[in-house]
N, C-alpha and C positions, 0 to 999 in steps of 0.2 A: 424373560431365558437367559438361563445359566450358560448354557452354552455362547451366545450370541456375547456376555458377559466374559466369556474367558477369554475368549479371542481380542477386543478391546483391551484387557488387562495386558497380553501379551506388543500389541501394537503399541499401547503406551507408555513402558518399560523400554521396548525397542528408541519410542522417541524420546522419551524423557530421558534415560538413563536409570539409577539408581532414587527410589522413591521409598517414602516408609510406609508404613500398611495406614499410619493415620490419613494421608495424605490421600492414596489410592480408595479408603473409603468413602473422602468425601468425595471425588471428583466420582464416583461410583455408581454414591448413594447408600450405601448400603453402613455396617457393623465392621468393628476390625476384623471381630471376630469370623467372622463371611467372606472377608476378604484373607487370613489365614488359611483357611478351610479354599477358596479359591488355588492361592498359591500350591497347597497341598496336592491340590489333582493336576496343574495344571506341570509341577515334576514328577508323580504317575504317573503323566501320559507324555516322557520325554522329553522337554524344554526345559534348558540345564538354567535354571535361577539357582542365582550364588545369595547370601544374608549374610547383612554385616553388622556387627555391632556397634554401640557409642555413639558421640555426639552426631554424627553425620552417618551414620548407623542407614540401613535398608533393604530395598529385592535390587537385581537386577539382573538381566540376561545376559548368560556370558560372550563377549564379544566376535565370536568362533561362532554364534550360534546365526543363520539365513533362515526367514520367513519364507517358501517356494511357494507355497499351496493356496491357493483363493482364497483370499479371506470377508473381501468387501458381497454383503448383496444386493440381487437383482438391484432392490431400489436406493442403495449406494451405491451405485455404480449408475445408475438416471441420474444421479447429484452430481455424479463426475462431469458428465457428459453435459448435461446441464454451463457447468461452469465452463466447462471449455467451447462450446457453441458460444456463448456468451464473448468468451475473450478470440474467439474465429470473427464475430462481427465486428469488431475494433484492431481485429490484428494480423494481418495476412501470412504471419508468417509457414515457410513448408513445412518445418516440423511441429507444427500445432497442428495443422491440417493430418498429419500423420499420426500422431496423437490420438486425435478424437477422431480419427478410424477406428484405430486398433478399439479406444476402450466402448466406443459404438458397439462390435464385432462382441464384445461383452455382454450388452444390456440387452436381455433381451425383453425387456418390461416398454421400454421408445415410451414412457405415459406418464410422463416426470408433469405434475402440476404447474411449476413454475418454469416462469424460460425468461431470460437476462439478453436485453441486446443494448448491447455497449458502442454503436452503431455511430454513438457522438464523439468518439474517442477514436474514428479514422478519420484521417487526417487526409489534404492533397496527397498525389502522387510523389511529392518532392520530399516529405514524409515518413512515407512509406519503404522510400527507396535508403532512407537514411537508416529507418532501422531494420532492413534485413542486413545491411553493410554491417551496421552497429552489434546485431547478433551475431551474425560469421565473424567478427572478430571478436568476440566477447569470449566465441565455441575457439578460438583458432589462439587465443590469447595475445593477438596484438595491438600496438599501441595504437591511437586515430587521432590523425589530424585535422585542426579546424581553426574559422575563423570567427571569432563570439562575440554579439554585443548584447553586453548587460542592461539591466535594467535602469541603468546610469546612459545610456545612449552613450557608452565608452566601447571602443572594436579592442579587439585583442589576440592573435594567436596564441592556438592553446595548443598544448599534446600531452595526452592524456592516457593511462589508462581504462581502457572501458571492465565495467563493472557490472551493470544490471542497466533493467530499462522501466522506466514508469512512471504509470498515465496518473497524475495525481490535478487538482484545479483545471478540470477541461483542456490539460496540456500530456505531453508525453516531455521527459526529461530519462537523460542519460546520466548517470552516475557513474563516475570519472576518481580515477584514484593519481594525484598529482606529485610523483618519484620523488621531484625537488623537493616539495615541503609535509611529504610523508603522511596525507593527511586525505581527507574525499570530499569529493566535491559535486553540485547538481548544476546539468546544464540542458536550456530550455531548447529542444530544437529546434523549434520554429527560429531561434534568435541564432542559428547556425548554418555559415555558409562556405563551401568547397571541403566536405569533409572527404577526408579519405583516410585509409585502411592501412598504415604501412608495417617496417615489416621488421620491426621492433621489437621483441620477444617482454612481456611481465618481468616486471622486475622480482618480487613475489607473488604466492597465491592469493586470492584474495576470496572471502565470501561476506555477501550482504549483510552477514551479522557483523561483520568489521565497522558498517558504516553505521552509526549510531542519530541517522537523522540530523545531523549539524548544522541544515542549511535550514533543516525549522525552528532549531531551539536556539539559534543566534539571527532570523531575520521570521521571526514571528511575533503580529503583533497582535496584542490583544485590547480590543474595540469594544464598548458601551456604547447604545447610543438609547433618544428618548425617541420613540415613535406614536405616529397618531394610528388611532386603531386601523383604517384605511391599509395600513401597507404590511399591517401584523400578518399576514399571511406571505409576502411575498419576501418580508423576510424570515421566515421559516420555510421558505423554501429556494432562497436563492441564497442566503449568507449562511447556512450550518450552523445553528446557533441557538438558544435556547433564552426563554424569557426571563426574565431573573421579577419581575415586576410588575403586577398591572391595577389598573390607577380605575377607577368608577365608569366614567368615561369613555372605557377602552380605549384608552392610549400606556402603552407600556415602555417597560426598558427592557431595553433587545441587550446580548452577550455576546460575540465571538471573537475566535480566534484565529488569523488570516495570516499568510507572508504578506511582510508588509507592503515591496512594489509591484504587487500584481495587480492585474490594470480590471480584473472582471467584477468585483465585489468592492472596489472604491468604482466603477464605473458605475456601480448598481446604487449604491446610496447617493450618487450626485443623481441617479435618475429620479429618485423619492421627493425630491426638489425639496419644498418648507414641511414637506412631513416625517423628517426628520431632521434631528441638529444630534451632535457628537457631542458625549459626555467626557470622553475618556479616550486614548490617553490626549493631551495640548497637544504633541505633532499633529498628529492628527487632525482635529479638530482646526489649525494654525492652516495645514493645507489645504481644508476643504475652501476655509474664504476666503484664502490666495487663488484657487482654483475661481473661485466663482466672481473673482471682482477680475478676474484675466477675462473670463470670459463674457462680463458684461463689458468691458470698453470695447472688447473686439466687437462686439453689438453697436455699441454707438459711435465706432468709429465711421 
């Protein structure tokens, strides 16, 4: 419907800023001429849309404009409720519960065909307490201190400005800012001890967009393995990669990218026994060989 598209264009411009008519046409799968008519309709309806010419030209809504009226449909509110319910199954934050209650009051159907259960992300009481403390510290813009054991078993005392919390690779992580090094880093909550909130205020304003996944780019390893047909389904299920080549006997080559020193994926490969063989990188192949030899020596002792 045209009305839905007009509302969606307003929301898109508010979220993305100056955008060309061609880009809007591609986004909403209509012609550029249709977009121009839509923009004219919005202007006539009192939406303050400004046009700009030149290389960086396009259309944007004036910064002073605030969208105050309800623009989501009941079905769209159902999707929001579904997402918040899924998050609440993993995280027991009070502010999250309040947000869920508010959105539920706006959803009139309560009949979403999809549900999400992230209960696997709900860890023990210690982790939940850490999450609450860190959420408070982020809101109050206070630095935190804790003892941290890294993936190499080294223990360090850390002071960082907490920026955000993220659940990935079956664990909760803190995204923190090192004022000393002017950089961001990720810390796994389960490796933290003696977590404390300080009275030290943030040295700058933070945004998650400032964090460019340095941890991923520096520590991610790209792995290729040769697998027997019997483990094909398990590779897809547990290693979150893709099959790059299949052979007549059902064997296959599989590629995936993972944090180098995370335990989960490494343990999965070991559990495959002689049904999987690392092709590359050489370092992971040698690490597997070394681990297997150490295990054999332990059992022969």
